[in-house]
N, C-alpha and C positions, 0 to 999 in steps of 0.2 A: 786942053783943060788948062781956066785960066788959075791965078794963084787964088783970087779969090775964091772961087769953086772947090779947090783943092782945102781951103782951109774950112770950108763948112762942110767938107765931106769928113773933114781930122775930127770937126768939132761934132757932127752927127753920130760918127763910131764913138766917141768920148762920152758923150750921153747915152749910149746904150745902155741898160743896167744889167748887171755879169746875173746869169740863168745859174742856178742851182743846178748840181749834176743829178742829182736825184729823179728831176723831171725827165731828163733824158734817157736815164737808165729805165724808168718807168713807161716810158714810149716804148725802146725798145725791147722789152720784155714783155707786153701786149702785142706788139707785132711778132714776137717769138710764136706766144700763145696761138695768135690766129690763123699763122702758116700751121701750126699742128694741127688744131682742131677750127676749123673755119667758121663752124655755129658760133663761135666764141663772140663772134661781131653782130651776130642779132639781138634782140632787146632782150631775151630770155637768158643767152650768155653770158654777157655783159653785168646785167643788172643783180643775178644772181652772183655775180662776181662782189659785186660793191657791198651785197648783202652780208658775204662772208666776210666782210672785211671791215665793214662798219662796227664791230666792238672792238677791235684792234688799232681804228684810226681813230677813236674816242677816245681810250686808252692812252695811245700817243700824245694825244692832243693836251691831254691833263697832266701827263708827266713831264713834257717840256716844261711847264712852270715849275717844278721843282727841278728839272736839271739846270735851268736857267737861273734858279737862284741859289745854285753852288750845292743841291743835295741829290739824293737819292730817294727814290721811294719802292720798295721793295715789299711792300705789304698789299697792293695792288692786287695781284694774283689771289690772293687768299680773301681778297675782301670781296671778290668775284664769285669765290665758291661762296662764302656765308650768304651773299645777297640771295644764290639761286637755290641753295638748301634753303636757308630761314623761309623766302618767298614760299616755297613748296609745302612746309610743314604749316607755315601761318594761312596761307589761303586755304590748302587741304581741297581744291577743287571749287572752292566757295565764290563764284563772280564777284557778290556782294563785297568782297572782303579786298580787292586787288587795290584798289586807290589808296586804302589805308595802310594795308602791307608796303605799296612802294613807297608813301610817305614817308615810314616807318625806317624803312632801308636806304632812304636817302637821308633821315636823320642819322643814322647810324654810320653813314659814311663822314659826313660833317663832324662825327664824335672822335670817328678813328684819325679824321685830319688836323683836328685839333690837338688831340694828344700827342701824334707824332709831333706837330709843330712845334708843339709845348717841352717835347723830351730835347729836342735837337734845340731848340732859341733859349731855353732857360734854363735845363739843366747840360748842355753844351756836350750830350750825346752825339759822336758824329752818325748822321742820317743814316748810315748803309748797317749798322748796329742797329738803332733806332727801329728802323724798319722792318729789319733782320726780325727784329724780338717780336714786335707787332704780326709781323707775318705767321713767326709759328704760334703764337696765340689766340690769333683768327681760326688758322686752320685747325687749332686742341677745339675753340667753342664749337665750330661746323661738325667736326667729328661726335663729338660728346651728345650735341643737339640731335644730330642725325641720328646716332647710334652706332657708327660707322658704314651706312647703307642709306640708300637714297627714299626718302620717305614723304608721303602726301604727292602733291601732282599739283601741277600748275593750271588753274582754269584758260579757257579758250582768251577771256579779256586781259589776262598778264600775259599771254603769247601772241595777242597780236601784235605788240609792238617787234617782234623780233620774224614772225612767221609771214603776216597778213600782207597779200600782194593787190595794189590798187590796179584795176585791169579796164580794158580798152582806152585806153589814153591814147591819142593821137601821138604822132611818131614813134616813141617809145613802147606803146602798147600796154606794159606794166611796169611798177613803181614800186619797190617794197618800202616800205612803213619804214624798215631799219635805216633805208638810205635819207629818209626825211631825216628824222632823228640824228643821223649823224652830219647832216648838213645844217640843221638848227644847231646845235652843239657846238661843231666848227665854227659857225660865224661867231656865235656869241663869244667863244675861247679867245677866237682872231682879234675879235673887236677889243676884249681885254687887254690882251697881250700889245697889239699893234696900232691902236688908236686912242685906247684909255689913257691917262697919266699912271694908272697902277702897272701899266705893263713895262714902263720906262722906270718905273721904281724896283720890279721884279729882275730888270737887266744891271741896275745902278748897285743893287745889292749880290748879286753873282759875278760881277764886275771885278769891282773893288769894296767889300763889307766897311774897310774902316772910312773909306774917302764917303761911301753913302751916309756912316753915321754922323760925319762930321757935317754935312748937307745938310743933315736934319730929316732921314729917312727914318723911318720906323723899321726898324730891321725885323724886329722880332714879329710882329702883325703880318710885315710883308711874308715872310719865310711860312708863319702858321697857314696863310690865307692859301700860300700856295702848296702846300699839303693836302689842303681842304678841298681845292680844285681838283686834284689827281683823285682824293678818295671819292668823292661825290661821281668824278667821270667812272671810275670803277665800278660804282653801284648800277650805273647806266649801264656800262657794258657788260655787266653781269644780267641787267632785264633783258637786254637784246641776246644773250647767249641761251637764258633760260626761254625764250620763245623757240629758237629755232633749233637747239643744242638738248633741250628737254633737262632735266634733272639728274644730277652725278656730284660726286664727292669728290671729283678733280677736276671739275668743268675750269676752273681757273687756274691750273696748275701751267707753270711756263709764261703766262702771262705780262709777267713783271719784265721778264727779261726780254720778251720780245717789244714791249712800248718800249723799251730803253734803246733797244735795237734799234727801231725804227725811227725815234727822235733823233738819234747819232746819224743814222744814214740820212735824214732830212738836214744834217748839218748842227745839231745841237753841240756843244763842249759840254763834255762831264765836269769840267772846272766851274761850269758858272759863266753866267755874262752874254751868249750868244745862243741863240735859237729861235725859232719861228714854227707855229701854227700848221700855218699849210704846209710848211715843207714836210713837218712831223706827219701829217695825212699821208702825204706822195709818199714817206718813207713806209707808213705801213700798208698802202698799196703796194709799194715795191715789194715788200716783205711777201705780202699773202701772194703777188704774180712770182716769185718765184717759190713758194712751196706749191703753187699751182703747176707751175713749169716742171718741177722735180716728182709732182704725183704723174703727171703727165706721161714722164719718163721711167715711171715704176720704179721709182728708188724709194725705200723704206724711210719709216718716220726717223729711225736712230741717225741716217744718211742727212735728214734734212735739220735735222739737230744740229750735226756736225757743221752743217755749211751754216747755220745762223751762227753760232759759236765764231767761227772764221770772216762771217761778214763784220762782226762786232767788233774784235779785235783789229780787222783791216779798215773800217770804219774810226775805230777811236786813234788808232796809228795815225791814221793819215790828217785825221784833226789835229792831235797831239804837232804835228810834220809842220801843219799849217801855222798853227798858233808861233810856234817857236819861231818861225821864220819870217813872221809877220813882227816880233819882239812885242807881243800882247799876253 
C-alpha cells in the first residue's frame, strides 16, 4: 500500500459518521425476537410490532423538543388519557362527530402546551414541577368528566387511525394506518428539528440560554412552541391508542416516563442541547422491542417496569458521563 493510498484510507475512515448505539441495540433486539419467534419476520409480525410502537414513537419524537430545549414534559401521559376519554364521550359512537372531536382534542393539546410553556418561561417554574401539576390537573379533569369509569365509545371512523390495516400491498402485504401516521409525523418533526432554522434555535436555547438570548433568540417563544409540539404529539398518540387499545381511564399511565426513556436511549441529554428525532423514534422502537422480548420470556409487568427504570438510570448516567468527558 502506497503512502497516498494509506492517507486516502485514513481520510475515508475519518469521514465516516458516528453511528448512534441505539440503532445497533435495536437491530440486536430484533434479531433476538426473530430467533425466539420466527414469525416476527413476516409482514404481519413486524407490521404489528410497528403499529404497537407507533404511539410511543410519536410521543418520544415530540418529547425530544422539550428535552433539547432544557425541560421536561410529564403531562403527556395524562393528556393521552384525556384525549381517549374525552373523544369517547364527545363522539359517543357518532361517526359524524369524528373530525370535529379530533380538531377539538388537537386544540386542547395546543392550549396545554401553551400553558406549560408560559408557566415555565414567564413564571420561571421548573418544567418538572409545572408539568407535574398539569399532569395531576388533566388526570383530575379526565376522572371527573368520565365519572371514574369509561363512558361512550369510539366510532369506527375514529378508530380507523389506530387499528385499520391497508391490505393486499406488494411485498409487505399489509400496512397499518398507524404506521403511516408515525412516518408522516416523524418526517415532519425531523424536518423541524434538523432542517429548519427552528431546530437550531431549540438546540441553542437548551445548550446555553444566556448566549442564545444575547444572540437574539426568542427564548420564551421557542420553549413555548417546544411544549406545544410535545402536547400535540401526545394527542396524536392518544388518537392512535384509542383506535386499537379502546377506552380506559388509565390508557396513558406511564407513557410520560416511557417517552423520556426512549428519547434518552436515543441520546437526548436531560440538561438540554442535544437530541435527535430519528434516534428518539429508534429509542421508542428499542423500548418496545425490550417489552416484547420480556413478554416472550413470560416476565410480569412489574419486572418490565423495573427494567425500564434501570434503562433510564443507565442511559442518563452514561449521557452525563459522556458530557463530563467532552467538557460540555
